[in-house]
C-alpha positions in Angstrom: 0.0 0.0 0.0 3.0 2.2 0.1 2.9 2.8 3.8 5.9 2.4 6.0 5.3 0.1 8.9 7.7 -0.4 11.8 8.7 -4.0 12.5 7.5 -5.5 15.7 10.2 -6.0 18.3 9.0 -7.7 21.4 10.4 -6.8 24.8 13.5 -8.9 25.6 15.3 -9.5 28.9 19.0 -9.4 29.4 19.8 -12.6 31.2 23.0 -11.2 32.6 22.9 -9.3 35.8 25.0 -6.1 36.4 26.2 -6.1 32.8 28.0 -2.8 33.3 29.5 -3.7 36.7 32.1 -6.4 36.1 33.4 -6.2 39.7 30.5 -7.9 41.4 28.6 -10.8 39.8 31.4 -11.5 37.3 34.1 -13.9 38.3 37.7 -13.2 37.1 40.5 -15.4 36.0 44.1 -13.9 36.0 42.2 -10.6 35.8 41.3 -7.7 38.0 38.7 -5.0 37.4 40.0 -1.8 38.9 37.8 0.9 40.4 38.7 3.3 37.6 35.8 4.0 35.3 36.1 5.0 31.6 33.8 6.7 29.1 31.3 4.1 27.7 29.6 4.2 24.3 26.6 6.1 25.9 29.1 8.8 27.1 28.6 7.8 30.8 31.6 7.0 33.0 30.5 3.4 33.5 32.9 1.3 31.3 35.5 -0.8 33.0 38.9 -2.3 32.1 40.1 -5.9 32.3 43.6 -5.8 33.7 46.2 -8.4 34.2 46.3 -9.3 37.9 49.9 -10.3 37.8 52.9 -9.9 35.6 52.8 -12.3 32.7 49.3 -13.5 33.3 47.7 -15.6 30.6 44.1 -16.6 29.8 42.6 -13.4 31.2 38.8 -13.3 31.3 35.7 -12.4 33.2 32.8 -14.9 33.6 29.2 -15.0 34.7 27.0 -18.0 35.3 23.5 -17.9 33.8 20.4 -20.3 33.4 19.6 -21.3 29.8 17.1 -23.5 28.1 17.6 -26.2 25.5 16.4 -25.4 22.0 16.4 -21.7 22.5 18.4 -19.3 20.2 20.5 -16.8 22.1 22.6 -13.8 21.2 25.5 -12.9 23.4 26.9 -9.4 22.9 29.3 -7.0 24.5 30.8 -3.6 23.9 34.6 -3.7 23.7 37.5 -1.4 23.1 41.1 -2.4 22.5 43.6 -1.7 25.3 47.0 -3.3 25.3 45.5 -6.3 23.6 43.7 -6.0 20.3 41.4 -9.1 20.4 38.4 -10.3 22.3 37.0 -13.8 22.6 33.3 -14.2 23.3 32.5 -17.7 24.7 29.3 -19.3 25.8 29.3 -22.8 27.4 26.2 -24.8 28.4 28.0 -27.8 30.0 27.9 -29.6 26.7 29.2 -27.3 23.9 31.3 -24.2 23.7 30.3 -21.4 21.2 33.1 -19.0 20.4 34.2 -16.3 18.2 37.3 -14.0 18.2 36.8 -10.4 17.3 39.4 -7.8 16.4 38.6 -5.1 19.0 39.5 -2.3 16.6 37.7 -3.4 13.5 35.1 -5.9 14.7 36.2 -8.5 12.2 35.3 -12.0 13.4 37.4 -15.2 13.0 38.0 -18.6 14.5 34.3 -19.2 15.2 33.0 -22.4 16.6 29.4 -23.7 16.8 27.7 -20.3 16.2 24.9 -19.4 13.8 26.1 -15.9 13.1 28.5 -13.2 14.3 28.0 -9.5 14.0 29.7 -6.2 15.0 28.8 -2.6 15.1 31.6 0.1 15.1 30.7 2.9 17.4 32.2 6.3 18.4 35.5 6.6 20.3 36.9 3.2 19.1 34.2 1.1 20.7 32.9 -2.0 18.9 29.8 -4.0 19.8 30.4 -7.7 19.0 28.0 -10.6 19.2 27.5 -14.3 18.6 24.2 -16.0 18.0 23.8 -19.8 18.7 21.3 -22.5 19.4 21.5 -23.9 23.0 21.5 -27.6 23.6 21.0 -28.1 27.3 18.7 -26.7 30.0 20.8 -25.8 32.9 21.4 -23.2 35.6 25.1 -23.4 35.2 25.8 -22.2 31.6 28.4 -19.4 31.5 29.6 -16.6 29.4 33.1 -15.3 29.2 34.9 -12.3 27.8 38.6 -13.0 27.1 41.3 -10.4 26.4 43.6 -11.9 23.8 46.7 -10.8 21.8 45.7 -12.6 18.7 42.7 -14.5 17.2 42.8 -18.3 17.9 44.6 -18.0 21.3 43.5 -17.0 24.8 47.0 -15.9 25.6 47.6 -12.2 26.4 50.8 -12.2 24.5 53.6 -10.0 25.9 54.3 -10.3 29.6 52.2 -7.3 30.8 52.8 -5.9 34.2 50.0 -6.3 36.8 47.4 -3.5 36.3 48.0 -3.2 32.5 44.6 -2.3 30.9 44.2 -5.1 28.4 40.6 -4.5 27.2 37.8 -2.1 28.0 34.3 -3.6 28.4 30.7 -2.4 28.8 27.1 -3.5 28.4 27.2 -7.3 28.0 23.9 -8.9 27.1 22.6 -12.5 26.7 19.1 -12.5 25.1 16.7 -15.1 23.8 16.6 -14.0 20.2 18.4 -14.4 16.9 19.7 -10.8 17.0 20.9 -8.3 19.6 18.7 -5.5 20.7 19.7 -2.0 21.7 21.5 -1.9 25.0 
């Protein structure tokens, strides 16, 4: 009829709690989340840095446990910005299968994907990139988890050079896990 109609987008829930505050409900591995806050994509001072907690730390990540349902399609996304490391690994594990993708934190380019339906990225202002993976879940469990790794290169969880404790490896903000085949606005 020539009329423009807006697509229906139902209300969705972020299954991750405190997705801007990575110091509380997120566990760390070889990482620390300092008290310093940085400018986030929404111009608030709510972004945080993942730092190495010791000199030469490897496999640096933050993790949150979440309940998920078998057969559901999920999209896991996070806003990232390169620090001393230039890559980020998004990982989802349901106790049965890992879904992963490496992203260049400067360009958003995805590589080394495993068991995901799609990946996407959105370049934003001030060198922020929003990255996501979409996948089909296979197990109903309350102990699925998501991780955000800081990596020196695609295909490896190593941080690369022997960084000093406190080195800002990667900046993170606004993580979401949603039951849908695409990410919604944060």
